[in-house]
N, C-alpha and C positions, 0 to 999 in steps of 0.2 A: 405175370404182371404186364400191365399196357398203362402207357401215359396217353392222356388227348387233353387236346385244349378246352375249354367249356367256356362259351361267353356267356354272360348272365346280366339280368338287365341291373340288379344289385351290386355293387363294388364291395367284397369282402374283403375285410381284412384279415390279417395275419392272426390276431388272436382267435377270429371268429372262425376261421378255417382249422386252427389248431383244434377248437374245442370241438367243430363237427368231425375230423379226425379222429380225435380219443373217444368223442364216443361211436362213431362207427365201429371202430377196433375193436373197443369194450363190448359192443351189443353183437357184431357179427364178425369179427375177426377168425381164424382158423375154419371158418364153414365153407362147404361146397359153393361154388357161384349160383347153382339153382336155389337152393334154399336160402340164401342172401336175398335174390331177385325176389322169392317167395314171402318171406318174411319181411321185407319193406313193403311188399304190395299191400301184405297183410297190415302191418303197422301205420302205414298211410291212409288204409281204410278206415281203421279205427280212429285214428287220430280227426279225420274229417270228419266221422259220427260224432266224436265227443265235443268237438268245437261247434258241429252244429246245435247239439244242444246247449253248450253253454251261451250259446249266441242267442238261441232263440229264449231262453231264461235271462238273460240278460236284456236282451230286445223289452219283453214283457216288463221288467221291472223298471226298464228307461222311461218307457212309455208311461206305466204307473205313475212314477214319479214325477214326471214333467207334468202328465193330468192335474196331480194334487197340487201341483205347485207350493209345496213347502219341503222343507229342510228334512229329511227322512234317512234312517239307516235301516236295511234289510240285513240280515244276518241267517245265515243259513248252513247247515251241517255241523252245529256245535255240538252236538252229540257224539258226532266223529271222534272226540277227544278222547273219550272214554276208553277207546281202542288202544291209544298210544301208551305203551309201557311206562315211559317217563312221567305222566299225568296221572294213570288211572289210580284211583283212590289216595289221590295226594292232596293236601291241603290248597296246594297250587293249583289243582282243578278247579274246587270250589272256589278261590278266588279269581281265577280267569273266567267261571260261568257267569260269578257276581259282576265283574267288569263290565261281560258284553250285556247282562241284563240292563245295566246302569248306564251303559252306552256315552257316558260324558266324554271319559277319558280316550275312548275309541273314537269319537268325532275330533278331540285335539290331536290327536294322532293322523287321523284321515285331513284333516287341515290342512299339517305342515304338506302331504304328499300332493294336495290342490295347488300349490304355491308353485311346483315347477311342470314339467312337460313331460317328464322321464319314469322309468319305473324307480320306486324307492324300496330299500330293502333296512328292514330293522331287524338287527340280531341280538335277541336276549334284551339285555339292558340298555343297548342302545334307544329302544324306544320312550326310554323314560318312566315306563308305568311298571310297577313290581309284579304286578299279576301277569305281564308277558316276558318275565326274565327268562323263561324257559322253551319260550317261543320264538318263532322269528316274524314279521309280519312283511308281505311283498305287496306292494301298493301302486296303482298306476291312476293317473289322471285320466277323463274323459271330454271330451269337448263337443259341443254341438254349436255348427255354425261358428268355429274359433273360439267359443267361449266355454270356458272349463265350467263343466255344471255337476261333476261328482267324482267320486273315486271309486273304482273297483280295489278289491284285497283280499289277501289269502293269511289267514293266521294258520300255523302248523308248526310242528316240531321244529328244532335247529337242524335236525338230520334231515328234513326236506330234499328232494333231488333240487337244487337251485336251478340247474342246467335245463330241467323242463318247465317248473314254475315261474322262472322270471320272465321265458318269451312266451310262455301262455296268458298271464296277467296282462303284458304289455300289448299282446295281440287281440287279446279278448276286447282290453279297452280301446284300443283305437277302431275294431270293428263295430263296438258298441255305439262309439262317437259318430263313425260314417253310416251307421244304420239309423241313428237316429235326427242325423242332419237331414237323411235322406226321405225319413217319414213325415219331418215338419212340415 
């Protein structure tokens, strides 16, 4: 064990450090240092690749939406819900897919997210919409030149890995806003 002082540009709070330590210990605890270094490098490279793909898709979507200058909603990956054991073959899945097709209720929920500047989390019935009672929604607004122009969100099972999804949604929304501001 070795203690070192590390200076960072971002000041981290105690909760963030605890969360990072818990994640690190759960993921890499008890492994030899060389394995940890190798796995960290691999995980970081995979995360960069995933973020590049997400950002590229988000950029294309954002540019398309700004060009059309109309209120639209793009939903991708809803058929992955078929693989969730808590939804597969259930009436809830049918209701959820119908709600997605209709979009009206989702627009109201995402409009709530546009009112803030932070990531919003709706777990189960907190969303106020029955079809989402077995799901969680993580959403974050994105801005172009300081004006909120849209919301990026993920709908998934209540058991989703929040510690990964929340920063992913928030970071992607910020990156999308920055990229759209620069391209405009």
